[in-house]
N, C-alpha and C positions, 0 to 999 in steps of 0.2 A: 504493500500500500504506500509505503514511504517513497519507493522508487517511482511509482506512478505519479504521486503528487509532485515529486521533483521534476519529472519529465514534463508535466503539465505547466509548471512554473517556467521552465526553460523555453517551452514552445510559446507561451504568452509573451515572454520578454523578447524573444527573437522577432515575433510578429510585430511588437510595438516598435522595435528598431527599424524594421523594414518599412513600416508605414510612415514613420517619422522621416525617413529619407526621401520620400516622394515629394515633388513640388506640387504646387497648386493645380497644374495641368498635367500631372504625371509626366513631366518633362525632365529628363536627366540633364542637369546643368553641366557645362563644360568650362574651359578656361575663358570662353567668350562671354560667359554669363555669371559673373560672380556677385550680382546684386548691386549694392550701393558702393560708389567709389567717391571718397571725399577729395577728389582731384578734378582738374579740368578734363575735358574729353581728350585733349592733346596729351596730357600726362598719362592718362589711362592707356592710350594707344602705345606710348613709349614704354610702358611697363609690361607690355605683352608683345614682344617682337615676333613670336611665332605666328601670330595672326595679323599683325598690323605694321610690320617694319617697312613693307613696300609702300603702303599708304603714307606713312610718315616721310619716307624718302621722296615720294612724288610731291607731296604737299609742301615740303620744305623747299624743293627746287622751284616750284611755280608760285610760291607766295601765298599759300592757303592756311598756314599755321594759325593765323589770327582768327580764322573762322571757327576753329575748334577750341580756341581760347576764349571765345565770346567777345572778341574785340572788333568784329567786322560789322558791316552794314546789314549782315544777315541776322543779327540779333545776339543778345547775351545768352540765349538758349536756342538750340536747334534740335531737330530730330534727324538722326543720321541712319540711313539704311546701309549698314556696314558692309563695305566691300573688302573682304579679307585678302590676305596674300595669295590664297588659292585662286581667287577670281582674277586678280591682276596677273598672276604668273601664267594662268591658262591663256589669257588674251595675248600676252607677250610671246608665248611659245607658238601660238596659232599664227601670229603675224610672221614670226621667224620661219616657221615651216612653209608658209606660202612663198617666201622668197628663197628658201634653201631646200630643205627636205624634212620630212617627219622624223627621220632617223637622227639627223643633226640636231633638231630641236630637242629631242628627248635626251641627248647626251650633254646638253649645256650644264655647266656647273652653277651653283648659286651665285657666284661672283659674276659670271657671264649674264645671268638673268638680271642681276642688279644693274649691269651695264645697259641692258636693253631698256630697263625702266628709266635710266638716265637719258637715253636717246629718244624716248617717246615724245612725240610732239607736245609742246606745252599746252597748246589750245585744246588738243585732244584729251590730254590728261585732265585739264581743268573742267572740261565738259562732263567727263565721266564722274568726277567727284561731286561737282555741283548738282548733277542730276540725281544724286543720292541724298540730297539735303532738303528737308522741309524747313524753310527759314522762320525764325522768330517764334517757334512753338516747340515745346517739349511734350510730345504726345505719347502716352502709355498705350500698351496693347489694348487695355480695356476701353480706351476712349475712341478707338477706331470703330466705324459703323459696320454692323453686320451686313452681309450681302451674299450673293451667289453668282457663279460664273459657269455658263454652259457653252460648249463649243461643239457644233455638229456641222459636218460638211463645209467647214471653213466659215461658218456663220457664228458669231459670238452673241450670246444673250446675257446681259448683265442686269442685276437688280441690287438695290441698296448700295452700300459702300459710299465712297466719296472721292471726287477728283482733287488732287493736290498739285499746285503749281510749284515745282521744285526751284531751287536757287538758280538753275541754268535757264529757266523758262519752260522746260519740258513739263508736260502734264502726265502724271501717273495716277491710275485709279487704284485705290487701296480698299480692301474689305476684309472683314473677319468672318470666320465660319466655325461653328461648333460641331464636333463629331457627335455621333450617337454614343451612348454609354449604357451598357446593360439593356440594350434594346430600346432605350428612351432617346428620341431625336433631340439634339441640342443640349444634351446633358454631359457631354464629354469635353475634351480638351479644346481650347480656343486657338485657332490658327490665324495667321496674318498673311495675306497674299497681296502681291503687286502685279498689275497688268499695265504694260506700256502702251500708250496710245500710238506709238510709232511702229514698234516691232510686233505688237499684239501678243507678245510672249507673257506667260504667267510665271512668277517666281514666288517662292515661299520663304518666309523668315524662319531662321533656325533658332535664334536666341532672342529673348525679349527683355525689355525694360532694364537694360544695363544703364544705370543712372550715374551721371556725373554732375559736377557743379555747373556745367555749361550745356546740359541737355541730356537727351536719351539716345542710346544706340540700340537698334534692332538689327542684329547681325544676319546677313544673308547666308544661305546655305553655301557650303564649300563648292557645290556643283555650279553655282552662278558664275557666269563669265561676263567680263566687261563688254558692253555692247548689247546685252540682253534687254536693256531699257530702250 
């Protein structure tokens, strides 16, 4: 009887630990989503070179550091749809492969990839970064409007959501959608999606509500590539 009672206590304790480790939307947090950061967005990016070193490198070269420090005309707080190193690197390698070969692109070293970032046209780089910024607003996941997106035979049907004019002037349509949970529609995890008015592509946010003193970051999936907007 004592062994049974001990096993029961152990099971309950383990269950409590597992349940406590879940986030609000059953989302496993990564290095991109550590919650609140008592730093500027720029300092946050610099603290995580695995995800943001190429963004820092590009922004420094083209003069966009002040945007992430809350010192620009785009506002003291912004919402940034975070383009990680993976997204930037994939675009750079794609461009390199078009001019050379896929094999050569895949064999480039990190230092050579950084050199490609240094050679990227400044106006092109600026457009990519500013197209990921909602100026003068720090918008949480929960504040985006619910919507739906259906595409059949090349025809897109959109409901709800909201259009946002990005810092570049490009318009993106963002909407949230809730999964079903235990058979109940709308009771599951909340997702955030972006649809480009230019490319018509849909992209999903991977990490939400990364808060800094100069705004909020919603990190795009690693599979996102510059130009998808």
